[in-house]
N, C-alpha and C positions, 0 to 999 in steps of 0.2 A: 535159644530164643530165635524165632524166625524174623526176617528183616521187615516185611511189609504185608499188612492185611488191608484190602480194599473192601469196605462194606458198601454194597451197591444196591440200587433199585433193580428189581427183576426186569424192568423194562430196558435196562442197559446191559443185562447179563451177556447176551450173545455177542454184542459188539466189544465188550471189555475182554471177554475170553478170546475173541478173534484178534484183538490188538495185542494181547499177551503172547499169543502164538506167533503172530506176524513179526513182532519186535523182539521175540525171544527174551522175555522178562522173567527169568527163573526165580527171582526173589519175591514175586508178587502172588499172594494167595487172594482168592475172591470168595466172599460170602454174600449171598443175595437174599434180599427180603422180597416178599410177594409183590408183584406189580399192582395187585388189587388194592394195596394200601393207598394208592392215589385217589381212590374213591372215598377213603376215610383218612384224610391227611392228619387228623389229630392223633392217629395211632402211629405215625411215622417216628416222632421223637422217642417214645418209650421203646419201640422195637429196635431202633438204632442203639439206644442206651444199653439195652439188654445185651446186644452183640459186643458192644465195646467192653462192658464189664466182664463178659465171658472170656474175652480174648486179650484183655489188657496185659496179663502176665506172660503171654505167649509170643508177642510181637513187639519189636522195637518201635515201629511206627504203624499207626492206624489212620487210614484216610477214608473219607466218606464220599461216595459217588452219588450224591443227590444234589438237587437244587433246593431252594426253600420248599418248593412243591406244595404250596398251599398251607404250610404250617404256621404262617403268620409270625415268623421270627423265632418260634419256639425251638426249632431244630438248631438254629444258630446259638441260642442261649445255652442249650445242652452242650454243643460242641465247644463253646467258649469255656464252660466249666471243666470239660474233660481234656482241653488242650488238643483237640483234634481238628484238622483242616477238612475242607470239602471243596467240591467243584464250585466255581463262581457262577452266579446267576440264579434266576428265579425258577426256571424249569429245565427239564432235560432237553426240550426243544432248543433252548438257547445254547446248550453245549454244541449241538450239531451245526446250527446256523451261524454261530458267532454272535456276540452281544450286539454289535452294531447293526448287523443285518436283521437280527431278531427284533430289535427295537424299531427298526424302520418298517418291518412288516406289520407290527402291532400298531404303530403310529398311522400307517396307511389304512388299516382296518382293525379297529379295536375288537370287533366281534369275529376273531379268527380262531378256528379250531385246528389244531396241529395234529398230524399223524407222522410217525416215524415208521421204519420198516417193521419193527416189533409190534407197534400198536396197530398197524395195518393188518398184520398176520393174526393178531388177537382181537380184531375189531368186534366181532360178534360177542366174544366172551367178556371182554372188558368194558365195552361201551353199551351194546344193546342188552346183553344179559346183566352185566354189572350194574347198570342203572335201572334195570327192570323194564326197559322199553319193549323188550320182546314179549313180555306178559301184559304190559299196560301201555299200548301205543299212544294213549292220550297224554303220556308223560313227555313224549318227544317235543311238542311245542313249548312245554314248560321248561325243560332243561336247555333247549337251544333257541329260546325266544330272542336272545340278544346276539346270536351268531349269524354272520352273513356269508362267511367263506371258509372253506377247508383248504389248508395248505399241506401238501404232502412233502415232507423233508426226507428225501430218500438217501439211504446210505449206499445201497447197491441196487440201482434202479433196473427194472426190466419192463418189457411191454405188458407182461401179465400183472405185475405189481401196479403199473400205471392204470391199467384197466380196472383193477380191484379198488384202487383209491378213488377213481371216478365214480364207481358204483357206491362206495361209502359216502361220498359227498352227496350223491343223488338221494340215498336213503335218508340222509339227514336234512335234505332240502337246502343244501348250501352250494354256493359257487365253488369252483375248483381251480387250484393253482398248484404247480409242482416246482420244487427247487431241489436240485441235486447238491447235497452237502458233504457226502462222504462221512468220515468220523469227526471232522471239524475240530473244535477246541477240546473235545473229549480226548482225542489222541494226543494233542499237544500237552494238556495238563497231566495226563497219566505218564507221558514220557518224562516230563519234568520231575514228577514224584519219584519215578524209578531211577533217574539219573542222580537225584539227591541221595538215594539209598546206596548206590554203587560207590559214591565218593565218601561215604561215612567210614571212619576207622573201625576196624574189627574190635 
């Protein structure tokens, strides 16, 4: 039986794999679900449940790298039944920024749209195409009527990424702000989970 499986949102996959390599966590396997599920959050709990059931007998510990992500508490209900923990917070943006900073940004402007490095790279596919805006531009003001600002939470910033994030904000008709977060609480929580595994008796 393997020590640890992390079931992760595809939007966190690259960062989680990078953290595993950087910290040399040999006990951690990762299975990722499609990032597109964020456009259909009602599908997240059954998809997570399926992976838990498939892997329950193969791992001592299963951990879920998702926030609530728009499931309205249904993901937490599932994880409580299964006895599985997850990352704290409502959204993956919160993992990077930290809860206090994230809440401050939302409090400052409720209508804030967040981008991470992954979402920036996949902006056309997940946002414009995923929401059908590329085919029906008239949907843009419908989806983003209540948004005022785009905040780019960068894990590894560069001038090219900053320029692309500004373009994304312009395409959505939003103001722009940038905050460099690195891996934030995502790194801290995964480190804690891995340290707990190491200290377990064989």
